[in-house]
A tleap script that builds the chain and sets N, CA, C and O, in Angstrom:
source leaprc.protein.ff14SB
mol = sequence {
  NGLU ASP MET LYS ALA LYS VAL ARG GLN ALA
  LEU ASN LYS PRO VAL TYR ASN VAL LYS GLN
  PHE TYR HIE GLN ASN GLY VAL PHE GLN TYR
  ILE ALA THR ASN VAL VAL PHE ASP ASN ILE
  THR LEU PHE VAL ILE SER PHE ASN ALA ILE
  TRP MET ALA VAL ASP THR GLU LEU ASN GLN
  ALA PRO THR LEU LEU GLN ALA SER PRO ILE
  PHE GLN LEU VAL GLU HIE PHE PHE CYS CPHE
}
set mol.1.N position { -25.704 21.734 21.257 }
set mol.1.CA position { -26.298 20.730 20.536 }
set mol.1.C position { -25.615 21.317 19.115 }
set mol.1.O position { -24.863 20.678 18.378 }
set mol.2.N position { -26.155 22.951 18.887 }
set mol.2.CA position { -25.143 22.911 16.927 }
set mol.2.C position { -23.706 22.833 16.624 }
set mol.2.O position { -23.181 22.998 15.523 }
set mol.3.N position { -22.770 22.380 18.480 }
set mol.3.CA position { -21.772 22.337 17.806 }
set mol.3.C position { -21.355 20.697 17.319 }
set mol.3.O position { -20.510 20.209 16.568 }
set mol.4.N position { -22.246 20.267 18.031 }
set mol.4.CA position { -22.762 18.325 18.196 }
set mol.4.C position { -23.274 18.145 16.007 }
set mol.4.O position { -23.472 17.435 15.021 }
set mol.5.N position { -23.203 19.332 16.558 }
set mol.5.CA position { -24.258 18.489 14.456 }
set mol.5.C position { -23.326 19.411 13.532 }
set mol.5.O position { -22.951 18.669 12.624 }
set mol.6.N position { -23.017 20.135 13.426 }
set mol.6.CA position { -21.493 20.397 12.687 }
set mol.6.C position { -20.152 19.850 13.282 }
set mol.6.O position { -19.089 20.072 12.703 }
set mol.7.N position { -20.211 19.187 14.358 }
set mol.7.CA position { -18.198 18.236 14.384 }
set mol.7.C position { -19.384 16.213 13.751 }
set mol.7.O position { -18.826 15.118 13.683 }
set mol.8.N position { -21.068 16.481 13.415 }
set mol.8.CA position { -21.435 14.990 12.852 }
set mol.8.C position { -21.790 15.428 11.878 }
set mol.8.O position { -22.280 14.397 11.417 }
set mol.9.N position { -22.036 16.505 10.785 }
set mol.9.CA position { -21.353 17.259 9.615 }
set mol.9.C position { -19.971 16.634 8.770 }
set mol.9.O position { -19.781 15.954 7.762 }
set mol.10.N position { -19.193 17.260 9.762 }
set mol.10.CA position { -17.868 17.244 9.502 }
set mol.10.C position { -17.276 15.784 9.446 }
set mol.10.O position { -16.403 15.462 8.641 }
set mol.11.N position { -17.911 14.802 10.512 }
set mol.11.CA position { -17.464 13.599 10.455 }
set mol.11.C position { -17.978 13.031 9.321 }
set mol.11.O position { -17.159 12.446 8.612 }
set mol.12.N position { -18.934 13.045 9.021 }
set mol.12.CA position { -20.261 12.134 7.645 }
set mol.12.C position { -19.392 13.272 6.241 }
set mol.12.O position { -20.261 13.174 5.375 }
set mol.13.N position { -18.704 13.843 5.850 }
set mol.13.CA position { -18.198 14.224 4.931 }
set mol.13.C position { -17.970 13.074 4.296 }
set mol.13.O position { -17.992 12.041 4.965 }
set mol.14.N position { -17.634 13.001 2.500 }
set mol.14.CA position { -17.380 11.697 1.917 }
set mol.14.C position { -15.481 12.544 1.261 }
set mol.14.O position { -15.434 13.661 0.745 }
set mol.15.N position { -14.480 11.838 1.441 }
set mol.15.CA position { -13.066 12.332 1.530 }
set mol.15.C position { -12.776 12.615 -0.300 }
set mol.15.O position { -13.634 12.381 -1.151 }
set mol.16.N position { -11.324 13.181 -0.610 }
set mol.16.CA position { -11.853 13.813 -1.327 }
set mol.16.C position { -10.735 12.594 -2.152 }
set mol.16.O position { -9.946 11.828 -1.598 }
set mol.17.N position { -10.949 12.720 -3.301 }
set mol.17.CA position { -9.905 11.565 -4.398 }
set mol.17.C position { -9.802 12.150 -5.436 }
set mol.17.O position { -10.792 11.952 -6.140 }
set mol.18.N position { -9.214 12.665 -5.797 }
set mol.18.CA position { -8.591 12.812 -7.016 }
set mol.18.C position { -9.568 12.371 -8.618 }
set mol.18.O position { -10.069 12.957 -9.577 }
set mol.19.N position { -9.355 10.579 -7.949 }
set mol.19.CA position { -9.024 9.959 -8.837 }
set mol.19.C position { -10.929 9.765 -9.508 }
set mol.19.O position { -11.167 9.052 -10.483 }
set mol.20.N position { -12.462 10.831 -8.468 }
set mol.20.CA position { -12.884 10.881 -8.602 }
set mol.20.C position { -13.506 11.143 -9.573 }
set mol.20.O position { -14.555 10.639 -9.974 }
set mol.21.N position { -12.730 12.159 -10.117 }
set mol.21.CA position { -13.075 13.145 -11.664 }
set mol.21.C position { -12.233 12.438 -12.660 }
set mol.21.O position { -11.806 13.200 -13.528 }
set mol.22.N position { -11.829 11.042 -12.798 }
set mol.22.CA position { -10.751 11.516 -13.607 }
set mol.22.C position { -12.294 10.058 -15.205 }
set mol.22.O position { -13.402 9.554 -15.389 }
set mol.23.N position { -11.775 10.139 -15.394 }
set mol.23.CA position { -12.610 9.707 -16.836 }
set mol.23.C position { -12.716 7.476 -16.592 }
set mol.23.O position { -11.763 6.825 -16.162 }
set mol.24.N position { -13.962 6.904 -16.975 }
set mol.24.CA position { -14.533 6.161 -16.648 }
set mol.24.C position { -13.144 4.560 -17.562 }
set mol.24.O position { -12.540 3.571 -17.146 }
set mol.25.N position { -13.269 5.062 -18.478 }
set mol.25.CA position { -12.368 4.475 -19.671 }
set mol.25.C position { -11.355 4.986 -19.902 }
set mol.25.O position { -10.973 6.125 -19.634 }
set mol.26.N position { -10.566 3.678 -20.723 }
set mol.26.CA position { -8.890 5.602 -21.842 }
set mol.26.C position { -7.967 4.515 -20.828 }
set mol.26.O position { -8.227 4.204 -19.665 }
set mol.27.N position { -6.724 4.023 -21.744 }
set mol.27.CA position { -5.429 4.145 -21.411 }
set mol.27.C position { -5.036 4.770 -19.746 }
set mol.27.O position { -5.071 4.111 -18.707 }
set mol.28.N position { -4.595 6.520 -19.929 }
set mol.28.CA position { -3.957 7.286 -19.646 }
set mol.28.C position { -4.912 7.172 -18.401 }
set mol.28.O position { -4.183 7.097 -17.412 }
set mol.29.N position { -6.335 7.123 -18.003 }
set mol.29.CA position { -6.996 6.850 -16.513 }
set mol.29.C position { -6.709 5.892 -15.976 }
set mol.29.O position { -6.634 5.978 -14.750 }
set mol.30.N position { -6.468 4.785 -16.506 }
set mol.30.CA position { -6.092 3.392 -15.675 }
set mol.30.C position { -4.610 3.154 -15.209 }
set mol.30.O position { -4.184 2.324 -14.407 }
set mol.31.N position { -3.898 4.175 -15.981 }
set mol.31.CA position { -2.784 3.910 -15.767 }
set mol.31.C position { -2.269 5.252 -14.893 }
set mol.31.O position { -1.111 5.404 -14.503 }
set mol.32.N position { -3.284 6.116 -14.688 }
set mol.32.CA position { -3.146 6.957 -13.564 }
set mol.32.C position { -3.901 6.789 -12.038 }
set mol.32.O position { -3.733 7.528 -11.068 }
set mol.33.N position { -4.677 5.733 -12.116 }
set mol.33.CA position { -5.204 4.876 -11.029 }
set mol.33.C position { -4.192 3.530 -11.255 }
set mol.33.O position { -3.093 3.970 -11.592 }
set mol.34.N position { -4.179 2.741 -11.220 }
set mol.34.CA position { -2.580 2.579 -11.118 }
set mol.34.C position { -2.356 1.735 -10.307 }
set mol.34.O position { -1.940 0.916 -11.126 }
set mol.35.N position { -2.177 0.616 -8.273 }
set mol.35.CA position { -1.487 1.284 -8.129 }
set mol.35.C position { -0.057 0.979 -8.126 }
set mol.35.O position { 0.742 1.049 -7.192 }
set mol.36.N position { 0.175 0.513 -9.734 }
set mol.36.CA position { 2.066 0.102 -9.533 }
set mol.36.C position { 2.005 0.912 -9.686 }
set mol.36.O position { 2.198 1.420 -8.581 }
set mol.37.N position { 1.792 1.927 -10.595 }
set mol.37.CA position { 1.838 3.770 -11.143 }
set mol.37.C position { 1.823 4.434 -9.524 }
set mol.37.O position { 2.956 4.916 -9.518 }
set mol.38.N position { 1.446 4.643 -8.636 }
set mol.38.CA position { 1.057 4.989 -7.370 }
set mol.38.C position { 2.453 4.698 -7.312 }
set mol.38.O position { 3.083 5.729 -7.545 }
set mol.39.N position { 3.321 3.556 -7.061 }
set mol.39.CA position { 4.317 3.038 -6.225 }
set mol.39.C position { 4.909 3.082 -6.833 }
set mol.39.O position { 5.770 2.489 -6.183 }
set mol.40.N position { 5.528 3.359 -8.008 }
set mol.40.CA position { 6.654 3.418 -9.054 }
set mol.40.C position { 6.629 5.519 -8.858 }
set mol.40.O position { 7.513 6.368 -8.744 }
set mol.41.N position { 5.864 5.535 -8.886 }
set mol.41.CA position { 5.750 7.329 -8.467 }
set mol.41.C position { 6.345 7.828 -7.646 }
set mol.41.O position { 7.257 8.598 -7.947 }
set mol.42.N position { 5.930 7.473 -5.916 }
set mol.42.CA position { 6.802 7.180 -4.414 }
set mol.42.C position { 7.694 6.863 -4.782 }
set mol.42.O position { 8.380 7.786 -5.221 }
set mol.43.N position { 8.262 5.584 -4.873 }
set mol.43.CA position { 10.132 4.857 -5.449 }
set mol.43.C position { 10.862 6.217 -6.259 }
set mol.43.O position { 12.029 6.520 -6.008 }
set mol.44.N position { 10.133 6.893 -7.130 }
set mol.44.CA position { 11.119 7.423 -8.126 }
set mol.44.C position { 10.729 8.668 -7.048 }
set mol.44.O position { 11.755 9.134 -7.544 }
set mol.45.N position { 10.452 9.257 -6.467 }
set mol.45.CA position { 10.422 10.667 -5.607 }
set mol.45.C position { 11.163 9.725 -3.957 }
set mol.45.O position { 12.171 10.411 -3.788 }
set mol.46.N position { 11.178 9.067 -3.249 }
set mol.46.CA position { 12.114 9.269 -2.453 }
set mol.46.C position { 13.393 8.831 -2.944 }
set mol.46.O position { 14.409 9.493 -2.730 }
set mol.47.N position { 13.402 7.655 -3.649 }
set mol.47.CA position { 14.904 7.823 -4.264 }
set mol.47.C position { 15.429 8.506 -5.302 }
set mol.47.O position { 16.276 8.083 -6.088 }
set mol.48.N position { 14.567 10.290 -5.290 }
set mol.48.CA position { 15.495 11.369 -6.010 }
set mol.48.C position { 16.052 12.402 -4.168 }
set mol.48.O position { 16.848 13.246 -3.756 }
set mol.49.N position { 15.255 11.771 -3.837 }
set mol.49.CA position { 15.434 12.588 -3.058 }
set mol.49.C position { 16.496 12.231 -1.280 }
set mol.49.O position { 16.833 12.854 -0.272 }
set mol.50.N position { 16.644 10.672 -1.946 }
set mol.50.CA position { 17.532 10.074 -1.144 }
set mol.50.C position { 19.404 10.376 -2.063 }
set mol.50.O position { 20.575 10.272 -1.697 }
set mol.51.N position { 18.629 10.802 -3.447 }
set mol.51.CA position { 19.834 10.484 -3.880 }
set mol.51.C position { 21.127 12.724 -4.028 }
set mol.51.O position { 22.291 13.120 -4.088 }
set mol.52.N position { 19.592 13.314 -3.998 }
set mol.52.CA position { 20.138 14.617 -3.381 }
set mol.52.C position { 21.061 14.764 -2.763 }
set mol.52.O position { 22.131 15.188 -3.200 }
set mol.53.N position { 20.636 14.179 -0.692 }
set mol.53.CA position { 21.728 14.030 0.108 }
set mol.53.C position { 22.942 13.698 -0.651 }
set mol.53.O position { 23.637 14.569 -1.175 }
set mol.54.N position { 23.288 12.013 -0.731 }
set mol.54.CA position { 24.261 11.558 -1.757 }
set mol.54.C position { 24.828 12.828 -2.301 }
set mol.54.O position { 25.551 13.705 -1.829 }
set mol.55.N position { 23.949 12.521 -4.067 }
set mol.55.CA position { 25.155 14.007 -4.636 }
set mol.55.C position { 25.750 15.250 -3.335 }
set mol.55.O position { 26.951 15.512 -3.411 }
set mol.56.N position { 25.198 15.739 -2.566 }
set mol.56.CA position { 25.730 16.680 -1.680 }
set mol.56.C position { 26.107 16.585 -0.883 }
set mol.56.O position { 25.969 17.319 0.096 }
set mol.57.N position { 26.739 15.637 -0.987 }
set mol.57.CA position { 27.979 15.473 0.638 }
set mol.57.C position { 29.011 14.719 -0.360 }
set mol.57.O position { 30.128 15.228 -0.264 }
set mol.58.N position { 28.952 13.581 -1.352 }
set mol.58.CA position { 29.291 13.153 -2.105 }
set mol.58.C position { 30.253 14.029 -2.538 }
set mol.58.O position { 31.397 14.138 -2.095 }
set mol.59.N position { 29.566 14.853 -3.716 }
set mol.59.CA position { 30.002 15.469 -5.432 }
set mol.59.C position { 30.367 16.602 -5.379 }
set mol.59.O position { 29.697 17.594 -5.664 }
set mol.60.N position { 31.823 16.551 -4.890 }
set mol.60.CA position { 32.500 17.809 -5.221 }
set mol.60.C position { 33.077 18.763 -6.302 }
set mol.60.O position { 34.023 19.535 -6.145 }
set mol.61.N position { 32.249 18.550 -7.567 }
set mol.61.CA position { 32.607 19.134 -8.915 }
set mol.61.C position { 31.943 20.277 -8.618 }
set mol.61.O position { 31.053 20.250 -7.768 }
set mol.62.N position { 32.270 21.414 -9.258 }
set mol.62.CA position { 31.518 22.621 -9.350 }
set mol.62.C position { 30.123 22.614 -10.445 }
set mol.62.O position { 29.021 23.042 -10.103 }
set mol.63.N position { 30.496 21.909 -12.118 }
set mol.63.CA position { 29.292 22.121 -12.420 }
set mol.63.C position { 29.029 20.301 -12.515 }
set mol.63.O position { 29.559 19.491 -11.754 }
set mol.64.N position { 27.796 19.868 -13.991 }
set mol.64.CA position { 27.939 18.702 -14.203 }
set mol.64.C position { 28.510 17.622 -14.876 }
set mol.64.O position { 28.680 16.407 -14.773 }
set mol.65.N position { 28.837 18.994 -15.936 }
set mol.65.CA position { 30.204 18.438 -16.790 }
set mol.65.C position { 31.403 18.123 -15.714 }
set mol.65.O position { 32.301 17.989 -16.544 }
set mol.66.N position { 31.971 17.937 -14.607 }
set mol.66.CA position { 32.954 17.967 -14.406 }
set mol.66.C position { 32.480 16.879 -12.902 }
set mol.66.O position { 33.149 16.672 -11.889 }
set mol.67.N position { 31.297 16.423 -13.216 }
set mol.67.CA position { 31.009 15.315 -11.940 }
set mol.67.C position { 31.399 13.642 -12.371 }
set mol.67.O position { 31.534 13.486 -13.584 }
set mol.68.N position { 31.482 13.108 -12.006 }
set mol.68.CA position { 32.163 11.908 -12.069 }
set mol.68.C position { 30.366 10.998 -12.850 }
set mol.68.O position { 29.173 11.087 -12.561 }
set mol.69.N position { 31.051 10.339 -13.723 }
set mol.69.CA position { 30.085 9.883 -14.228 }
set mol.69.C position { 28.894 9.178 -13.745 }
set mol.69.O position { 27.857 9.134 -14.408 }
set mol.70.N position { 29.060 8.500 -12.335 }
set mol.70.CA position { 27.815 8.215 -11.724 }
set mol.70.C position { 27.280 8.922 -11.641 }
set mol.70.O position { 26.090 8.725 -11.887 }
set mol.71.N position { 27.612 9.983 -11.326 }
set mol.71.CA position { 26.447 11.138 -10.613 }
set mol.71.C position { 25.752 12.169 -12.000 }
set mol.71.O position { 24.749 12.879 -11.923 }
set mol.72.N position { 26.593 11.978 -13.145 }
set mol.72.CA position { 25.924 11.960 -14.530 }
set mol.72.C position { 24.732 11.977 -14.514 }
set mol.72.O position { 23.843 12.820 -14.393 }
set mol.73.N position { 24.869 10.312 -14.736 }
set mol.73.CA position { 23.587 9.446 -15.601 }
set mol.73.C position { 22.522 9.776 -14.251 }
set mol.73.O position { 21.751 10.685 -14.559 }
set mol.74.N position { 22.335 9.355 -13.098 }
set mol.74.CA position { 21.221 10.316 -12.166 }
set mol.74.C position { 20.839 10.963 -12.992 }
set mol.74.O position { 19.958 10.754 -13.825 }
set mol.75.N position { 21.413 11.717 -12.840 }
set mol.75.CA position { 21.186 13.264 -12.746 }
set mol.75.C position { 20.449 13.580 -14.727 }
set mol.75.O position { 20.313 14.595 -15.410 }
set mol.76.N position { 20.265 12.627 -14.879 }
set mol.76.CA position { 20.350 12.447 -16.813 }
set mol.76.C position { 19.037 11.346 -16.540 }
set mol.76.O position { 18.008 11.606 -17.164 }
set mol.77.N position { 19.027 10.292 -15.759 }
set mol.77.CA position { 17.692 8.984 -15.126 }
set mol.77.C position { 16.915 10.111 -14.937 }
set mol.77.O position { 16.168 10.322 -15.892 }
set mol.78.N position { 16.787 11.364 -13.517 }
set mol.78.CA position { 15.451 12.224 -13.513 }
set mol.78.C position { 15.766 13.142 -14.725 }
set mol.78.O position { 14.783 13.702 -15.210 }
set mol.79.N position { 16.086 13.208 -14.876 }
set mol.79.CA position { 15.908 14.471 -16.088 }
set mol.79.C position { 14.225 13.541 -17.177 }
set mol.79.O position { 13.165 14.119 -17.416 }
set mol.80.N position { 14.503 12.386 -17.499 }
set mol.80.CA position { 14.059 11.311 -18.274 }
set mol.80.C position { 12.688 11.585 -17.134 }
set mol.80.O position { 11.684 10.876 -17.193 }
savepdb mol mol.pdb
quit
């Protein structure tokens, strides 16, 4: 019975969501809680992961200054 109570207690625990701690109004909380912002962030992270693989395979230059312009452009995009 003690084990069942612990399991029930664990299942009834509210799901943690960091957005619960944000302010209720304001521009920055609106941006941070917006679904579009979430999707754009995930897209940039995914694109960066794919780009690292492409860069590793195709960029043979020893430094960024010696790399082809497309590699330089994308690297600077991720620094922005």
